[in-house]
mmCIF entry with sequence, helices, sheets and N, C-alpha, C, O atoms, coordinates in Angstrom:
data_MODEL
# 
_entry.id   MODEL 
# 
_entity.id                         1 
_entity.type                       polymer 
_entity.pdbx_number_of_molecules   1 
# 
_entity_poly.entity_id                      1 
_entity_poly.type                           'polypeptide(L)' 
_entity_poly.nstd_linkage                   no 
_entity_poly.nstd_monomer                   no 
_entity_poly.pdbx_seq_one_letter_code       
;(UNK)(UNK)(UNK)(UNK)(UNK)(UNK)(UNK)(UNK)(UNK)(UNK)(UNK)(UNK)(UNK)(UNK)(UNK)(UNK)
(UNK)(UNK)(UNK)(UNK)(UNK)(UNK)(UNK)(UNK)(UNK)(UNK)(UNK)(UNK)(UNK)(UNK)(UNK)(UNK)
(UNK)(UNK)(UNK)(UNK)(UNK)(UNK)(UNK)(UNK)(UNK)(UNK)(UNK)(UNK)(UNK)(UNK)(UNK)(UNK)
(UNK)(UNK)(UNK)(UNK)(UNK)
;
_entity_poly.pdbx_seq_one_letter_code_can   XXXXXXXXXXXXXXXXXXXXXXXXXXXXXXXXXXXXXXXXXXXXXXXXXXXXX 
_entity_poly.pdbx_strand_id                 A 
# 
loop_
_entity_poly_seq.entity_id 
_entity_poly_seq.num 
_entity_poly_seq.mon_id 
_entity_poly_seq.hetero 
1 1  UNK n 
1 2  UNK n 
1 3  UNK n 
1 4  UNK n 
1 5  UNK n 
1 6  UNK n 
1 7  UNK n 
1 8  UNK n 
1 9  UNK n 
1 10 UNK n 
1 11 UNK n 
1 12 UNK n 
1 13 UNK n 
1 14 UNK n 
1 15 UNK n 
1 16 UNK n 
1 17 UNK n 
1 18 UNK n 
1 19 UNK n 
1 20 UNK n 
1 21 UNK n 
1 22 UNK n 
1 23 UNK n 
1 24 UNK n 
1 25 UNK n 
1 26 UNK n 
1 27 UNK n 
1 28 UNK n 
1 29 UNK n 
1 30 UNK n 
1 31 UNK n 
1 32 UNK n 
1 33 UNK n 
1 34 UNK n 
1 35 UNK n 
1 36 UNK n 
1 37 UNK n 
1 38 UNK n 
1 39 UNK n 
1 40 UNK n 
1 41 UNK n 
1 42 UNK n 
1 43 UNK n 
1 44 UNK n 
1 45 UNK n 
1 46 UNK n 
1 47 UNK n 
1 48 UNK n 
1 49 UNK n 
1 50 UNK n 
1 51 UNK n 
1 52 UNK n 
1 53 UNK n 
# 
_struct_asym.id          A 
_struct_asym.entity_id   1 
# 
loop_
_struct_conf.conf_type_id 
_struct_conf.id 
_struct_conf.pdbx_PDB_helix_id 
_struct_conf.beg_label_comp_id 
_struct_conf.beg_label_asym_id 
_struct_conf.beg_label_seq_id 
_struct_conf.pdbx_beg_PDB_ins_code 
_struct_conf.end_label_comp_id 
_struct_conf.end_label_asym_id 
_struct_conf.end_label_seq_id 
_struct_conf.pdbx_end_PDB_ins_code 
_struct_conf.beg_auth_comp_id 
_struct_conf.beg_auth_asym_id 
_struct_conf.beg_auth_seq_id 
_struct_conf.end_auth_comp_id 
_struct_conf.end_auth_asym_id 
_struct_conf.end_auth_seq_id 
_struct_conf.pdbx_PDB_helix_class 
_struct_conf.details 
_struct_conf.pdbx_PDB_helix_length 
HELX_P HELX_P1 AA1 UNK A 21 ? UNK A 35 ? UNK A 21 UNK A 35 1 ? 15 
HELX_P HELX_P2 AA2 UNK A 44 ? UNK A 47 ? UNK A 44 UNK A 47 1 ? 4  
# 
_struct_conf_type.id          HELX_P 
_struct_conf_type.criteria    ? 
_struct_conf_type.reference   ? 
# 
loop_
_atom_site.group_PDB 
_atom_site.id 
_atom_site.type_symbol 
_atom_site.label_atom_id 
_atom_site.label_alt_id 
_atom_site.label_comp_id 
_atom_site.label_asym_id 
_atom_site.label_entity_id 
_atom_site.label_seq_id 
_atom_site.pdbx_PDB_ins_code 
_atom_site.Cartn_x 
_atom_site.Cartn_y 
_atom_site.Cartn_z 
_atom_site.occupancy 
_atom_site.B_iso_or_equiv 
_atom_site.pdbx_formal_charge 
_atom_site.auth_seq_id 
_atom_site.auth_comp_id 
_atom_site.auth_asym_id 
_atom_site.auth_atom_id 
_atom_site.pdbx_PDB_model_num 
ATOM 1   N N  . UNK A 1 1  ? 12.523 36.891 4.343  1.00 0.00 ? 1  UNK A N  1 
ATOM 2   C CA . UNK A 1 1  ? 11.952 37.365 5.561  1.00 0.00 ? 1  UNK A CA 1 
ATOM 3   C C  . UNK A 1 1  ? 12.858 37.064 6.699  1.00 0.00 ? 1  UNK A C  1 
ATOM 4   O O  . UNK A 1 1  ? 13.190 35.902 6.936  1.00 0.00 ? 1  UNK A O  1 
ATOM 5   N N  . UNK A 1 2  ? 13.275 38.080 7.421  1.00 0.00 ? 2  UNK A N  1 
ATOM 6   C CA . UNK A 1 2  ? 14.063 37.884 8.632  1.00 0.00 ? 2  UNK A CA 1 
ATOM 7   C C  . UNK A 1 2  ? 13.149 37.797 9.817  1.00 0.00 ? 2  UNK A C  1 
ATOM 8   O O  . UNK A 1 2  ? 12.194 38.566 9.929  1.00 0.00 ? 2  UNK A O  1 
ATOM 9   N N  . UNK A 1 3  ? 13.431 36.860 10.716 1.00 0.00 ? 3  UNK A N  1 
ATOM 10  C CA . UNK A 1 3  ? 12.644 36.734 11.930 1.00 0.00 ? 3  UNK A CA 1 
ATOM 11  C C  . UNK A 1 3  ? 13.641 36.892 13.124 1.00 0.00 ? 3  UNK A C  1 
ATOM 12  O O  . UNK A 1 3  ? 14.766 36.393 13.117 1.00 0.00 ? 3  UNK A O  1 
ATOM 13  N N  . UNK A 1 4  ? 13.161 37.582 14.079 1.00 0.00 ? 4  UNK A N  1 
ATOM 14  C CA . UNK A 1 4  ? 13.952 37.783 15.302 1.00 0.00 ? 4  UNK A CA 1 
ATOM 15  C C  . UNK A 1 4  ? 13.675 36.629 16.274 1.00 0.00 ? 4  UNK A C  1 
ATOM 16  O O  . UNK A 1 4  ? 12.604 36.566 16.878 1.00 0.00 ? 4  UNK A O  1 
ATOM 17  N N  . UNK A 1 5  ? 14.632 35.728 16.419 1.00 0.00 ? 5  UNK A N  1 
ATOM 18  C CA . UNK A 1 5  ? 14.449 34.581 17.311 1.00 0.00 ? 5  UNK A CA 1 
ATOM 19  C C  . UNK A 1 5  ? 15.104 34.907 18.674 1.00 0.00 ? 5  UNK A C  1 
ATOM 20  O O  . UNK A 1 5  ? 16.295 35.205 18.758 1.00 0.00 ? 5  UNK A O  1 
ATOM 21  N N  . UNK A 1 6  ? 14.296 34.840 19.707 1.00 0.00 ? 6  UNK A N  1 
ATOM 22  C CA . UNK A 1 6  ? 14.804 35.122 21.052 1.00 0.00 ? 6  UNK A CA 1 
ATOM 23  C C  . UNK A 1 6  ? 15.574 33.919 21.591 1.00 0.00 ? 6  UNK A C  1 
ATOM 24  O O  . UNK A 1 6  ? 15.308 32.783 21.200 1.00 0.00 ? 6  UNK A O  1 
ATOM 25  N N  . UNK A 1 7  ? 16.543 34.174 22.502 1.00 0.00 ? 7  UNK A N  1 
ATOM 26  C CA . UNK A 1 7  ? 17.287 33.137 23.132 1.00 0.00 ? 7  UNK A CA 1 
ATOM 27  C C  . UNK A 1 7  ? 16.407 32.206 23.959 1.00 0.00 ? 7  UNK A C  1 
ATOM 28  O O  . UNK A 1 7  ? 15.374 32.647 24.463 1.00 0.00 ? 7  UNK A O  1 
ATOM 29  N N  . UNK A 1 8  ? 16.788 30.895 24.124 1.00 0.00 ? 8  UNK A N  1 
ATOM 30  C CA . UNK A 1 8  ? 16.021 29.964 24.848 1.00 0.00 ? 8  UNK A CA 1 
ATOM 31  C C  . UNK A 1 8  ? 16.148 30.320 26.368 1.00 0.00 ? 8  UNK A C  1 
ATOM 32  O O  . UNK A 1 8  ? 17.173 30.801 26.850 1.00 0.00 ? 8  UNK A O  1 
ATOM 33  N N  . UNK A 1 9  ? 15.034 30.045 27.064 1.00 0.00 ? 9  UNK A N  1 
ATOM 34  C CA . UNK A 1 9  ? 14.972 30.212 28.500 1.00 0.00 ? 9  UNK A CA 1 
ATOM 35  C C  . UNK A 1 9  ? 14.316 28.977 29.105 1.00 0.00 ? 9  UNK A C  1 
ATOM 36  O O  . UNK A 1 9  ? 13.592 28.235 28.440 1.00 0.00 ? 9  UNK A O  1 
ATOM 37  N N  . UNK A 1 10 ? 14.603 28.783 30.416 1.00 0.00 ? 10 UNK A N  1 
ATOM 38  C CA . UNK A 1 10 ? 13.947 27.708 31.160 1.00 0.00 ? 10 UNK A CA 1 
ATOM 39  C C  . UNK A 1 10 ? 14.784 26.411 31.148 1.00 0.00 ? 10 UNK A C  1 
ATOM 40  O O  . UNK A 1 10 ? 15.985 26.398 30.877 1.00 0.00 ? 10 UNK A O  1 
ATOM 41  N N  . UNK A 1 11 ? 14.090 25.378 31.448 1.00 0.00 ? 11 UNK A N  1 
ATOM 42  C CA . UNK A 1 11 ? 14.771 24.031 31.539 1.00 0.00 ? 11 UNK A CA 1 
ATOM 43  C C  . UNK A 1 11 ? 14.481 23.231 30.329 1.00 0.00 ? 11 UNK A C  1 
ATOM 44  O O  . UNK A 1 11 ? 13.491 23.467 29.635 1.00 0.00 ? 11 UNK A O  1 
ATOM 45  N N  . UNK A 1 12 ? 15.368 22.243 30.050 1.00 0.00 ? 12 UNK A N  1 
ATOM 46  C CA . UNK A 1 12 ? 15.204 21.308 28.904 1.00 0.00 ? 12 UNK A CA 1 
ATOM 47  C C  . UNK A 1 12 ? 14.860 19.934 29.465 1.00 0.00 ? 12 UNK A C  1 
ATOM 48  O O  . UNK A 1 12 ? 15.538 19.402 30.345 1.00 0.00 ? 12 UNK A O  1 
ATOM 49  N N  . UNK A 1 13 ? 13.755 19.369 28.907 1.00 0.00 ? 13 UNK A N  1 
ATOM 50  C CA . UNK A 1 13 ? 13.389 17.995 29.318 1.00 0.00 ? 13 UNK A CA 1 
ATOM 51  C C  . UNK A 1 13 ? 13.845 17.039 28.251 1.00 0.00 ? 13 UNK A C  1 
ATOM 52  O O  . UNK A 1 13 ? 13.755 17.316 27.055 1.00 0.00 ? 13 UNK A O  1 
ATOM 53  N N  . UNK A 1 14 ? 14.343 15.895 28.711 1.00 0.00 ? 14 UNK A N  1 
ATOM 54  C CA . UNK A 1 14 ? 14.849 14.819 27.808 1.00 0.00 ? 14 UNK A CA 1 
ATOM 55  C C  . UNK A 1 14 ? 14.049 13.510 28.108 1.00 0.00 ? 14 UNK A C  1 
ATOM 56  O O  . UNK A 1 14 ? 13.985 13.039 29.244 1.00 0.00 ? 14 UNK A O  1 
ATOM 57  N N  . UNK A 1 15 ? 13.450 12.959 27.029 1.00 0.00 ? 15 UNK A N  1 
ATOM 58  C CA . UNK A 1 15 ? 12.733 11.708 27.171 1.00 0.00 ? 15 UNK A CA 1 
ATOM 59  C C  . UNK A 1 15 ? 13.626 10.577 26.735 1.00 0.00 ? 15 UNK A C  1 
ATOM 60  O O  . UNK A 1 15 ? 14.077 10.569 25.590 1.00 0.00 ? 15 UNK A O  1 
ATOM 61  N N  . UNK A 1 16 ? 13.888 9.663  27.562 1.00 0.00 ? 16 UNK A N  1 
ATOM 62  C CA . UNK A 1 16 ? 14.735 8.464  27.289 1.00 0.00 ? 16 UNK A CA 1 
ATOM 63  C C  . UNK A 1 16 ? 13.786 7.337  26.916 1.00 0.00 ? 16 UNK A C  1 
ATOM 64  O O  . UNK A 1 16 ? 13.156 6.739  27.788 1.00 0.00 ? 16 UNK A O  1 
ATOM 65  N N  . UNK A 1 17 ? 13.678 7.045  25.628 1.00 0.00 ? 17 UNK A N  1 
ATOM 66  C CA . UNK A 1 17 ? 12.760 6.096  25.101 1.00 0.00 ? 17 UNK A CA 1 
ATOM 67  C C  . UNK A 1 17 ? 13.408 4.788  24.859 1.00 0.00 ? 17 UNK A C  1 
ATOM 68  O O  . UNK A 1 17 ? 14.513 4.753  24.319 1.00 0.00 ? 17 UNK A O  1 
ATOM 69  N N  . UNK A 1 18 ? 12.785 3.695  25.228 1.00 0.00 ? 18 UNK A N  1 
ATOM 70  C CA . UNK A 1 18 ? 13.220 2.325  24.967 1.00 0.00 ? 18 UNK A CA 1 
ATOM 71  C C  . UNK A 1 18 ? 14.362 1.872  25.867 1.00 0.00 ? 18 UNK A C  1 
ATOM 72  O O  . UNK A 1 18 ? 15.053 0.901  25.558 1.00 0.00 ? 18 UNK A O  1 
ATOM 73  N N  . UNK A 1 19 ? 14.555 2.557  26.951 1.00 0.00 ? 19 UNK A N  1 
ATOM 74  C CA . UNK A 1 19 ? 15.612 2.142  27.906 1.00 0.00 ? 19 UNK A CA 1 
ATOM 75  C C  . UNK A 1 19 ? 14.945 1.656  29.129 1.00 0.00 ? 19 UNK A C  1 
ATOM 76  O O  . UNK A 1 19 ? 14.000 2.274  29.620 1.00 0.00 ? 19 UNK A O  1 
ATOM 77  N N  . UNK A 1 20 ? 15.424 0.533  29.647 1.00 0.00 ? 20 UNK A N  1 
ATOM 78  C CA . UNK A 1 20 ? 14.873 -0.090 30.868 1.00 0.00 ? 20 UNK A CA 1 
ATOM 79  C C  . UNK A 1 20 ? 15.076 0.790  32.076 1.00 0.00 ? 20 UNK A C  1 
ATOM 80  O O  . UNK A 1 20 ? 15.911 1.693  32.022 1.00 0.00 ? 20 UNK A O  1 
ATOM 81  N N  . UNK A 1 21 ? 14.379 0.585  33.132 1.00 0.00 ? 21 UNK A N  1 
ATOM 82  C CA . UNK A 1 21 ? 14.435 1.425  34.346 1.00 0.00 ? 21 UNK A CA 1 
ATOM 83  C C  . UNK A 1 21 ? 15.793 1.539  34.952 1.00 0.00 ? 21 UNK A C  1 
ATOM 84  O O  . UNK A 1 21 ? 16.214 2.628  35.343 1.00 0.00 ? 21 UNK A O  1 
ATOM 85  N N  . UNK A 1 22 ? 16.509 0.404  35.043 1.00 0.00 ? 22 UNK A N  1 
ATOM 86  C CA . UNK A 1 22 ? 17.867 0.389  35.698 1.00 0.00 ? 22 UNK A CA 1 
ATOM 87  C C  . UNK A 1 22 ? 18.861 1.188  34.895 1.00 0.00 ? 22 UNK A C  1 
ATOM 88  O O  . UNK A 1 22 ? 19.672 1.911  35.476 1.00 0.00 ? 22 UNK A O  1 
ATOM 89  N N  . UNK A 1 23 ? 18.830 1.085  33.569 1.00 0.00 ? 23 UNK A N  1 
ATOM 90  C CA . UNK A 1 23 ? 19.813 1.801  32.752 1.00 0.00 ? 23 UNK A CA 1 
ATOM 91  C C  . UNK A 1 23 ? 19.539 3.296  32.719 1.00 0.00 ? 23 UNK A C  1 
ATOM 92  O O  . UNK A 1 23 ? 20.471 4.096  32.803 1.00 0.00 ? 23 UNK A O  1 
ATOM 93  N N  . UNK A 1 24 ? 18.271 3.686  32.597 1.00 0.00 ? 24 UNK A N  1 
ATOM 94  C CA . UNK A 1 24 ? 17.962 5.101  32.555 1.00 0.00 ? 24 UNK A CA 1 
ATOM 95  C C  . UNK A 1 24 ? 18.216 5.789  33.920 1.00 0.00 ? 24 UNK A C  1 
ATOM 96  O O  . UNK A 1 24 ? 18.650 6.939  33.990 1.00 0.00 ? 24 UNK A O  1 
ATOM 97  N N  . UNK A 1 25 ? 17.923 5.029  35.003 1.00 0.00 ? 25 UNK A N  1 
ATOM 98  C CA . UNK A 1 25 ? 18.233 5.584  36.336 1.00 0.00 ? 25 UNK A CA 1 
ATOM 99  C C  . UNK A 1 25 ? 19.717 5.782  36.529 1.00 0.00 ? 25 UNK A C  1 
ATOM 100 O O  . UNK A 1 25 ? 20.126 6.795  37.095 1.00 0.00 ? 25 UNK A O  1 
ATOM 101 N N  . UNK A 1 26 ? 20.531 4.858  36.084 1.00 0.00 ? 26 UNK A N  1 
ATOM 102 C CA . UNK A 1 26 ? 21.950 4.972  36.179 1.00 0.00 ? 26 UNK A CA 1 
ATOM 103 C C  . UNK A 1 26 ? 22.474 6.151  35.342 1.00 0.00 ? 26 UNK A C  1 
ATOM 104 O O  . UNK A 1 26 ? 23.359 6.880  35.790 1.00 0.00 ? 26 UNK A O  1 
ATOM 105 N N  . UNK A 1 27 ? 21.950 6.334  34.171 1.00 0.00 ? 27 UNK A N  1 
ATOM 106 C CA . UNK A 1 27 ? 22.316 7.459  33.261 1.00 0.00 ? 27 UNK A CA 1 
ATOM 107 C C  . UNK A 1 27 ? 22.042 8.780  33.949 1.00 0.00 ? 27 UNK A C  1 
ATOM 108 O O  . UNK A 1 27 ? 22.906 9.655  34.018 1.00 0.00 ? 27 UNK A O  1 
ATOM 109 N N  . UNK A 1 28 ? 20.782 8.917  34.474 1.00 0.00 ? 28 UNK A N  1 
ATOM 110 C CA . UNK A 1 28 ? 20.388 10.185 35.107 1.00 0.00 ? 28 UNK A CA 1 
ATOM 111 C C  . UNK A 1 28 ? 21.202 10.451 36.340 1.00 0.00 ? 28 UNK A C  1 
ATOM 112 O O  . UNK A 1 28 ? 21.627 11.590 36.534 1.00 0.00 ? 28 UNK A O  1 
ATOM 113 N N  . UNK A 1 29 ? 21.451 9.470  37.194 1.00 0.00 ? 29 UNK A N  1 
ATOM 114 C CA . UNK A 1 29 ? 22.258 9.688  38.423 1.00 0.00 ? 29 UNK A CA 1 
ATOM 115 C C  . UNK A 1 29 ? 23.655 9.989  38.049 1.00 0.00 ? 29 UNK A C  1 
ATOM 116 O O  . UNK A 1 29 ? 24.274 10.789 38.750 1.00 0.00 ? 29 UNK A O  1 
ATOM 117 N N  . UNK A 1 30 ? 24.248 9.418  36.985 1.00 0.00 ? 30 UNK A N  1 
ATOM 118 C CA . UNK A 1 30 ? 25.577 9.741  36.572 1.00 0.00 ? 30 UNK A CA 1 
ATOM 119 C C  . UNK A 1 30 ? 25.736 11.195 36.111 1.00 0.00 ? 30 UNK A C  1 
ATOM 120 O O  . UNK A 1 30 ? 26.690 11.886 36.468 1.00 0.00 ? 30 UNK A O  1 
ATOM 121 N N  . UNK A 1 31 ? 24.743 11.633 35.287 1.00 0.00 ? 31 UNK A N  1 
ATOM 122 C CA . UNK A 1 31 ? 24.758 12.984 34.796 1.00 0.00 ? 31 UNK A CA 1 
ATOM 123 C C  . UNK A 1 31 ? 24.632 14.006 35.953 1.00 0.00 ? 31 UNK A C  1 
ATOM 124 O O  . UNK A 1 31 ? 25.306 15.036 35.948 1.00 0.00 ? 31 UNK A O  1 
ATOM 125 N N  . UNK A 1 32 ? 23.776 13.716 36.924 1.00 0.00 ? 32 UNK A N  1 
ATOM 126 C CA . UNK A 1 32 ? 23.614 14.629 38.089 1.00 0.00 ? 32 UNK A CA 1 
ATOM 127 C C  . UNK A 1 32 ? 24.910 14.645 38.964 1.00 0.00 ? 32 UNK A C  1 
ATOM 128 O O  . UNK A 1 32 ? 25.314 15.686 39.482 1.00 0.00 ? 32 UNK A O  1 
ATOM 129 N N  . UNK A 1 33 ? 25.521 13.481 39.098 1.00 0.00 ? 33 UNK A N  1 
ATOM 130 C CA . UNK A 1 33 ? 26.752 13.498 39.912 1.00 0.00 ? 33 UNK A CA 1 
ATOM 131 C C  . UNK A 1 33 ? 27.889 14.244 39.225 1.00 0.00 ? 33 UNK A C  1 
ATOM 132 O O  . UNK A 1 33 ? 28.708 14.860 39.908 1.00 0.00 ? 33 UNK A O  1 
ATOM 133 N N  . UNK A 1 34 ? 27.966 14.211 37.932 1.00 0.00 ? 34 UNK A N  1 
ATOM 134 C CA . UNK A 1 34 ? 28.975 14.948 37.235 1.00 0.00 ? 34 UNK A CA 1 
ATOM 135 C C  . UNK A 1 34 ? 28.676 16.459 37.321 1.00 0.00 ? 34 UNK A C  1 
ATOM 136 O O  . UNK A 1 34 ? 29.592 17.261 37.503 1.00 0.00 ? 34 UNK A O  1 
ATOM 137 N N  . UNK A 1 35 ? 27.386 16.846 37.189 1.00 0.00 ? 35 UNK A N  1 
ATOM 138 C CA . UNK A 1 35 ? 26.999 18.282 37.285 1.00 0.00 ? 35 UNK A CA 1 
ATOM 139 C C  . UNK A 1 35 ? 27.342 18.835 38.672 1.00 0.00 ? 35 UNK A C  1 
ATOM 140 O O  . UNK A 1 35 ? 27.757 19.986 38.802 1.00 0.00 ? 35 UNK A O  1 
ATOM 141 N N  . UNK A 1 36 ? 27.162 17.987 39.724 1.00 0.00 ? 36 UNK A N  1 
ATOM 142 C CA . UNK A 1 36 ? 27.505 18.464 41.051 1.00 0.00 ? 36 UNK A CA 1 
ATOM 143 C C  . UNK A 1 36 ? 28.986 18.375 41.403 1.00 0.00 ? 36 UNK A C  1 
ATOM 144 O O  . UNK A 1 36 ? 29.390 18.798 42.485 1.00 0.00 ? 36 UNK A O  1 
ATOM 145 N N  . UNK A 1 37 ? 29.778 17.842 40.523 1.00 0.00 ? 37 UNK A N  1 
ATOM 146 C CA . UNK A 1 37 ? 31.229 17.765 40.739 1.00 0.00 ? 37 UNK A CA 1 
ATOM 147 C C  . UNK A 1 37 ? 31.605 16.592 41.623 1.00 0.00 ? 37 UNK A C  1 
ATOM 148 O O  . UNK A 1 37 ? 32.714 16.603 42.156 1.00 0.00 ? 37 UNK A O  1 
ATOM 149 N N  . UNK A 1 38 ? 30.780 15.591 41.819 1.00 0.00 ? 38 UNK A N  1 
ATOM 150 C CA . UNK A 1 38 ? 31.059 14.399 42.637 1.00 0.00 ? 38 UNK A CA 1 
ATOM 151 C C  . UNK A 1 38 ? 31.847 13.349 41.849 1.00 0.00 ? 38 UNK A C  1 
ATOM 152 O O  . UNK A 1 38 ? 32.500 12.506 42.463 1.00 0.00 ? 38 UNK A O  1 
ATOM 153 N N  . UNK A 1 39 ? 31.812 13.369 40.574 1.00 0.00 ? 39 UNK A N  1 
ATOM 154 C CA . UNK A 1 39 ? 32.523 12.397 39.763 1.00 0.00 ? 39 UNK A CA 1 
ATOM 155 C C  . UNK A 1 39 ? 32.945 13.011 38.475 1.00 0.00 ? 39 UNK A C  1 
ATOM 156 O O  . UNK A 1 39 ? 32.603 14.150 38.158 1.00 0.00 ? 39 UNK A O  1 
ATOM 157 N N  . UNK A 1 40 ? 33.733 12.200 37.694 1.00 0.00 ? 40 UNK A N  1 
ATOM 158 C CA . UNK A 1 40 ? 34.288 12.692 36.384 1.00 0.00 ? 40 UNK A CA 1 
ATOM 159 C C  . UNK A 1 40 ? 33.444 12.013 35.288 1.00 0.00 ? 40 UNK A C  1 
ATOM 160 O O  . UNK A 1 40 ? 32.948 10.899 35.454 1.00 0.00 ? 40 UNK A O  1 
ATOM 161 N N  . UNK A 1 41 ? 33.305 12.740 34.157 1.00 0.00 ? 41 UNK A N  1 
ATOM 162 C CA . UNK A 1 41 ? 32.570 12.166 33.016 1.00 0.00 ? 41 UNK A CA 1 
ATOM 163 C C  . UNK A 1 41 ? 33.451 11.222 32.214 1.00 0.00 ? 41 UNK A C  1 
ATOM 164 O O  . UNK A 1 41 ? 33.991 11.567 31.163 1.00 0.00 ? 41 UNK A O  1 
ATOM 165 N N  . UNK A 1 42 ? 33.572 10.021 32.755 1.00 0.00 ? 42 UNK A N  1 
ATOM 166 C CA . UNK A 1 42 ? 34.406 8.986  32.069 1.00 0.00 ? 42 UNK A CA 1 
ATOM 167 C C  . UNK A 1 42 ? 33.499 7.827  31.687 1.00 0.00 ? 42 UNK A C  1 
ATOM 168 O O  . UNK A 1 42 ? 32.769 7.307  32.531 1.00 0.00 ? 42 UNK A O  1 
ATOM 169 N N  . UNK A 1 43 ? 33.537 7.414  30.410 1.00 0.00 ? 43 UNK A N  1 
ATOM 170 C CA . UNK A 1 43 ? 32.756 6.320  29.972 1.00 0.00 ? 43 UNK A CA 1 
ATOM 171 C C  . UNK A 1 43 ? 33.131 6.028  28.502 1.00 0.00 ? 43 UNK A C  1 
ATOM 172 O O  . UNK A 1 43 ? 34.045 6.638  27.948 1.00 0.00 ? 43 UNK A O  1 
ATOM 173 N N  . UNK A 1 44 ? 32.424 5.110  27.911 1.00 0.00 ? 44 UNK A N  1 
ATOM 174 C CA . UNK A 1 44 ? 32.744 4.714  26.527 1.00 0.00 ? 44 UNK A CA 1 
ATOM 175 C C  . UNK A 1 44 ? 32.580 5.851  25.545 1.00 0.00 ? 44 UNK A C  1 
ATOM 176 O O  . UNK A 1 44 ? 33.371 5.981  24.611 1.00 0.00 ? 44 UNK A O  1 
ATOM 177 N N  . UNK A 1 45 ? 31.548 6.693  25.744 1.00 0.00 ? 45 UNK A N  1 
ATOM 178 C CA . UNK A 1 45 ? 31.362 7.796  24.777 1.00 0.00 ? 45 UNK A CA 1 
ATOM 179 C C  . UNK A 1 45 ? 32.421 8.852  24.935 1.00 0.00 ? 45 UNK A C  1 
ATOM 180 O O  . UNK A 1 45 ? 32.940 9.355  23.938 1.00 0.00 ? 45 UNK A O  1 
ATOM 181 N N  . UNK A 1 46 ? 32.774 9.222  26.212 1.00 0.00 ? 46 UNK A N  1 
ATOM 182 C CA . UNK A 1 46 ? 33.722 10.283 26.426 1.00 0.00 ? 46 UNK A CA 1 
ATOM 183 C C  . UNK A 1 46 ? 35.150 9.850  26.053 1.00 0.00 ? 46 UNK A C  1 
ATOM 184 O O  . UNK A 1 46 ? 35.993 10.694 25.750 1.00 0.00 ? 46 UNK A O  1 
ATOM 185 N N  . UNK A 1 47 ? 35.418 8.544  26.074 1.00 0.00 ? 47 UNK A N  1 
ATOM 186 C CA . UNK A 1 47 ? 36.749 8.055  25.810 1.00 0.00 ? 47 UNK A CA 1 
ATOM 187 C C  . UNK A 1 47 ? 36.972 7.648  24.431 1.00 0.00 ? 47 UNK A C  1 
ATOM 188 O O  . UNK A 1 47 ? 38.097 7.241  24.139 1.00 0.00 ? 47 UNK A O  1 
ATOM 189 N N  . UNK A 1 48 ? 36.023 7.699  23.499 1.00 0.00 ? 48 UNK A N  1 
ATOM 190 C CA . UNK A 1 48 ? 36.173 7.223  22.152 1.00 0.00 ? 48 UNK A CA 1 
ATOM 191 C C  . UNK A 1 48 ? 37.253 7.898  21.358 1.00 0.00 ? 48 UNK A C  1 
ATOM 192 O O  . UNK A 1 48 ? 37.887 7.275  20.506 1.00 0.00 ? 48 UNK A O  1 
ATOM 193 N N  . UNK A 1 49 ? 37.474 9.171  21.628 1.00 0.00 ? 49 UNK A N  1 
ATOM 194 C CA . UNK A 1 49 ? 38.493 9.957  20.907 1.00 0.00 ? 49 UNK A CA 1 
ATOM 195 C C  . UNK A 1 49 ? 39.890 9.663  21.420 1.00 0.00 ? 49 UNK A C  1 
ATOM 196 O O  . UNK A 1 49 ? 40.875 9.957  20.742 1.00 0.00 ? 49 UNK A O  1 
ATOM 197 N N  . UNK A 1 50 ? 39.990 9.075  22.629 1.00 0.00 ? 50 UNK A N  1 
ATOM 198 C CA . UNK A 1 50 ? 41.296 8.855  23.256 1.00 0.00 ? 50 UNK A CA 1 
ATOM 199 C C  . UNK A 1 50 ? 41.838 7.417  23.151 1.00 0.00 ? 50 UNK A C  1 
ATOM 200 O O  . UNK A 1 50 ? 43.003 7.156  23.452 1.00 0.00 ? 50 UNK A O  1 
ATOM 201 N N  . UNK A 1 51 ? 40.975 6.503  22.721 1.00 0.00 ? 51 UNK A N  1 
ATOM 202 C CA . UNK A 1 51 ? 41.385 5.093  22.610 1.00 0.00 ? 51 UNK A CA 1 
ATOM 203 C C  . UNK A 1 51 ? 41.881 4.771  21.210 1.00 0.00 ? 51 UNK A C  1 
ATOM 204 O O  . UNK A 1 51 ? 41.206 5.060  20.222 1.00 0.00 ? 51 UNK A O  1 
ATOM 205 N N  . UNK A 1 52 ? 43.094 4.157  21.127 1.00 0.00 ? 52 UNK A N  1 
ATOM 206 C CA . UNK A 1 52 ? 43.616 3.789  19.851 1.00 0.00 ? 52 UNK A CA 1 
ATOM 207 C C  . UNK A 1 52 ? 43.069 2.432  19.450 1.00 0.00 ? 52 UNK A C  1 
ATOM 208 O O  . UNK A 1 52 ? 43.251 1.458  20.180 1.00 0.00 ? 52 UNK A O  1 
ATOM 209 N N  . UNK A 1 53 ? 42.418 2.345  18.332 1.00 0.00 ? 53 UNK A N  1 
ATOM 210 C CA . UNK A 1 53 ? 41.802 1.066  17.960 1.00 0.00 ? 53 UNK A CA 1 
ATOM 211 C C  . UNK A 1 53 ? 42.488 0.480  16.776 1.00 0.00 ? 53 UNK A C  1 
ATOM 212 O O  . UNK A 1 53 ? 42.111 -0.597 16.314 1.00 0.00 ? 53 UNK A O  1 
# 
């Protein structure tokens, strides 16, 4: 059976479970500043492929 799946629309909500208030607030503000072009996405996750271990 083939089903016709329509493309997603609207906004995506993300629930950050088990993270304290200060850490989740910093994560959200960092994501928003990168989206607005105010900062660069530099951190441990983005740099894993570039660091020689």
